[in-house]
C-alpha positions in Angstrom: -30.2 37.7 87.3 -30.0 36.8 83.7 -30.8 39.5 81.2 -33.9 39.0 79.1 -33.2 39.6 75.3 -35.5 42.0 73.7 -38.0 41.1 70.9 -36.1 43.4 68.6 -33.0 41.3 69.1 -34.8 38.2 68.1 -36.2 39.6 64.8 -34.4 38.5 61.6 -32.0 41.1 60.2 -33.4 42.9 57.2 -31.4 42.4 54.0 -30.9 45.1 51.4 -32.1 44.7 47.8 -28.7 43.7 46.5 -28.7 40.7 48.9 -32.3 39.7 48.2 -32.1 40.1 44.5 -28.6 39.3 43.2 -27.3 41.6 40.6 -27.9 40.2 37.1 -26.7 41.4 33.8 -29.5 43.1 31.8 -29.6 42.4 28.1 -29.1 45.3 25.9 -32.2 46.6 24.1 -32.8 45.5 20.6 -32.2 47.9 17.8 -35.2 50.2 17.4 -36.1 50.5 21.1 -34.7 52.4 24.1 -35.4 51.7 27.7 -36.4 54.6 29.9 -37.1 53.6 33.4 -39.9 51.0 33.3 -41.0 52.1 29.8 -39.8 51.2 26.3 -39.9 53.7 23.6 -40.0 52.2 20.0 -38.6 54.0 17.0 -39.5 53.3 13.4 -37.0 51.2 11.3 -34.5 53.1 9.3 -36.0 54.3 6.0 -34.0 52.9 3.0 -32.0 55.4 1.0 -34.2 56.0 -2.0 -31.4 57.3 -4.1 -29.4 54.2 -3.4 -32.3 51.9 -4.4 -32.9 53.9 -7.6 -29.2 53.6 -8.4 -29.3 49.8 -7.8 -32.4 49.4 -10.1 -30.6 51.5 -12.7 -27.5 49.3 -12.5 -29.7 46.1 -12.8 -31.4 47.5 -15.9 -28.0 48.4 -17.4 -26.8 44.8 -16.8 -30.0 43.5 -18.6 -29.3 45.8 -21.5 -25.7 44.5 -21.8 -27.0 40.9 -21.6 -29.6 41.6 -24.3 -26.9 43.0 -26.6 -24.8 39.9 -26.0 -27.7 37.7 -26.9 -28.3 39.6 -30.1 -24.6 39.6 -31.2 -22.1 37.5 -29.4 -24.3 34.4 -28.9 -25.9 34.5 -32.3 -22.6 34.5 -34.2 -21.6 30.9 -33.3 -25.2 29.8 -33.8 -25.2 31.2 -37.4 -21.9 29.3 -38.0 -23.4 26.0 -36.8 -26.4 26.4 -39.1 -24.4 27.6 -42.1 -21.9 24.7 -42.0 -24.7 22.2 -41.4 -26.5 23.7 -44.4 -23.4 23.4 -46.6 -22.8 19.8 -45.5 -26.5 19.0 -46.2 -26.2 20.5 -49.7 -22.8 19.1 -50.8 -22.5 15.8 -49.0 -26.0 14.6 -48.4 -25.7 12.0 -51.2 -22.7 10.5 -49.4 -24.6 10.1 -46.2 -27.1 7.4 -45.3 -30.6 8.1 -44.0 -29.3 8.2 -40.4 -26.6 10.8 -41.3 -29.1 13.0 -43.2 -31.5 12.7 -40.3 -28.8 13.9 -37.9 -28.1 16.9 -40.2 -31.8 17.8 -40.2 -31.9 17.6 -36.4 -28.9 19.9 -36.1 -30.5 22.5 -38.3 -33.8 22.2 -36.4 -32.1 22.6 -33.1 -30.2 25.6 -34.4 -33.4 27.3 -35.6 -35.0 26.6 -32.2 -32.1 28.1 -30.4 -32.3 31.1 -32.6 -35.9 31.6 -31.7 -35.2 31.2 -28.0 -32.4 33.8 -28.1 -34.8 36.2 -29.9 -37.4 35.6 -27.2 -34.9 36.1 -24.4 -33.9 39.4 -25.9 -37.5 40.5 -25.9 -37.9 39.4 -22.3 -34.8 41.3 -21.2 -35.8 44.4 -23.2 -39.2 44.4 -21.4 -37.4 44.7 -18.1 -34.7 47.3 -19.0 -36.2 49.6 -21.7 -36.8 53.2 -20.6 -40.5 54.0 -20.1 -42.2 56.9 -21.9 -45.6 57.0 -20.3 -48.5 58.7 -22.3 -52.2 58.3 -22.9 -52.7 55.3 -25.2 -55.5 54.0 -27.5 -55.5 50.3 -26.6 -58.1 49.7 -29.3 -55.6 50.9 -31.9 -52.8 48.8 -30.4 -54.9 45.7 -30.4 -56.0 46.3 -34.1 -52.3 46.6 -35.0 -51.4 43.3 -33.3 -54.3 41.5 -34.9 -53.2 42.8 -38.4 -49.8 41.3 -37.8 -51.3 37.9 -36.8 -53.5 37.9 -40.0 -50.4 38.8 -42.1 -48.5 35.8 -40.6 -51.4 33.4 -41.3 -53.5 34.8 -44.1 -55.3 31.5 -44.7 -56.6 31.1 -41.2 -60.2 32.0 -40.5 -60.5 34.3 -37.5 -63.3 36.4 -35.9 -61.8 38.9 -33.6 -64.0 41.5 -31.8 -62.2 44.5 -30.3 -64.2 47.0 -28.2 -63.9 50.7 -29.2 -62.4 53.5 -27.2 -60.2 51.4 -24.9 -57.7 53.7 -23.3 -54.9 53.6 -20.6 -51.7 55.2 -19.7 -48.3 53.5 -20.4 -45.4 53.1 -22.7 -46.7 52.6 -26.3 -44.0 50.2 -27.5 -44.0 48.0 -24.4 -47.8 47.8 -24.0 -48.1 47.0 -27.7 -45.6 44.1 -27.0 -47.6 42.9 -24.0 -50.9 42.9 -26.0 -49.2 41.2 -28.9 -47.9 38.4 -26.6 -51.4 37.8 -25.1 -53.1 37.9 -28.5 -50.6 35.5 -30.0 -51.3 33.0 -27.2 -55.0 33.3 -27.8 -54.4 32.8 -31.6 -52.0 29.9 -31.2 -54.1 27.9 -28.7 -57.4 28.2 -30.6 -59.1 25.0 -31.3 -57.9 23.4 -34.5 -61.4 22.3 -35.6 -63.0 25.7 -35.7 -62.1 29.3 -36.6 -60.2 31.5 -34.2 -62.6 33.5 -32.0 -61.1 36.2 -29.7 -62.9 39.0 -27.8 -60.9 42.1 -26.6 -62.7 44.4 -24.1 -61.9 46.3 -21.0 -63.3 47.2 -17.6 -62.7 50.7 -16.1 -62.6 51.3 -12.3 -61.3 53.9 -9.9 -58.1 52.0 -9.6 -57.3 51.6 -13.3 -58.1 49.7 -16.5 -58.3 45.9 -16.9 -57.9 44.8 -20.6 -59.3 41.3 -21.2 -58.4 39.0 -24.0 -60.8 36.0 -24.2 -60.5 33.1 -26.5 -62.6 30.0 -27.1 -59.6 27.7 -27.6 -58.1 24.7 -25.9 -58.0 26.2 -22.4 -56.0 24.6 -19.7 -56.3 22.9 -16.3 -57.0 25.7 -13.7 -54.7 23.9 -11.3 -51.8 24.8 -13.6 -52.6 28.5 -13.7 -49.9 29.4 -11.2 -47.2 28.2 -13.6 -48.3 30.7 -16.3 -46.2 33.8 -16.2 -43.0 32.0 -15.1 -40.3 32.0 -17.7 -40.1 28.8 -19.8 -43.2 27.3 -18.3 -45.3 25.7 -21.1 -48.6 23.8 -20.7 -48.7 22.3 -24.2 -45.1 21.7 -25.2 -46.0 18.6 -27.3 -49.0 20.1 -29.1 -47.1 23.4 -29.8 -43.4 22.7 -29.9 -42.6 26.0 -31.6 -43.2 28.0 -28.4 -40.6 29.0 -25.8 -42.8 29.6 -22.7 -42.1 33.3 -22.5 -45.2 35.0 -23.9 -47.1 35.5 -20.6 -43.8 36.2 -18.7 -43.0 39.0 -21.1 -46.5 40.5 -20.7 -46.4 40.2 -17.0 -43.0 41.9 -16.8 -44.2 44.8 -18.8 -47.3 45.1 -16.6 -45.2 45.1 -13.5 -43.0 47.9 -14.8 -46.1 50.0 -15.1 -47.3 49.0 -11.6 -49.9 46.5 -13.0 -50.5 42.8 -13.2 -51.3 40.0 -15.6 -53.6 37.1 -14.7 -54.7 34.2 -16.9 -57.7 32.0 -16.2 -59.0 29.0 -18.2 -60.7 25.7 -18.3 -60.0 22.7 -20.5 -62.1 22.9 -23.7 -63.6 26.3 -22.7 -60.8 28.7 -23.6 -58.9 31.2 -21.5 -59.0 34.8 -20.4 -55.9 37.0 -20.0 -56.4 40.1 -17.9 -53.9 43.0 -18.1 -54.4 45.5 -15.3 -53.0 49.0 -15.7 -53.4 51.4 -12.7 -54.5 55.0 -13.4 -52.0 56.9 -11.4 -49.4 54.4 -10.2 -45.7 55.4 -10.6 -43.9 53.2 -13.1 -41.3 50.8 -11.7 
């Protein structure tokens, strides 16, 4: 009699886990997380070394100081030589030159003078980013009056009405903030409408965050679509109408504001003037 196989013998053989799920290589966890069983534990990223960052900032400022010294000495020396020899040639040999030659000499001297102004402005820009800060309570009204007096001395025949609000105060470095205010006031003065007197209003708005100094003019204004270009070095909106500029005024003011933890914004409309806003925080740590 043939033996009958049991049901158990007909059942499929159970496979272990290693046969059912082939062994695969598990990727290593990314930096900042650790696998623990079925859970992942995340760790915060490494905090930068504050001392190393401060040392790097100090080194960058030292490099800017060295470059500023080079601009004031090493680069100015050959420029002075170019202008001096062009002047001598113009004085002694101008009669021997034709109109084209004299025009070329004139262009050389004009380009030399423009290069001198550009180097001077670059030196101010670099100084704004590298000079040590001496923060104190400041009278912004006094600083604005000082800057306006300098503008009037430079153009005594120009009619100007400048209103400065009293008791404007903030914290910052006196020399640098005076430079920032001077740059913004000079822009307002320069771009005033040619057919009417200069009219500038200086006031401020106090808030819990800080002080916003506003310098408003009724001058030429500019296309609001170009506002993002203002504050970038060498960006000029009226190069043909005002060829004497270098495009660094707002950039210098913005750099000084950033060193104090603040900002500079400029708004305007064509034919309606412009408003420059210099924000200074109350208790922000200087850069």
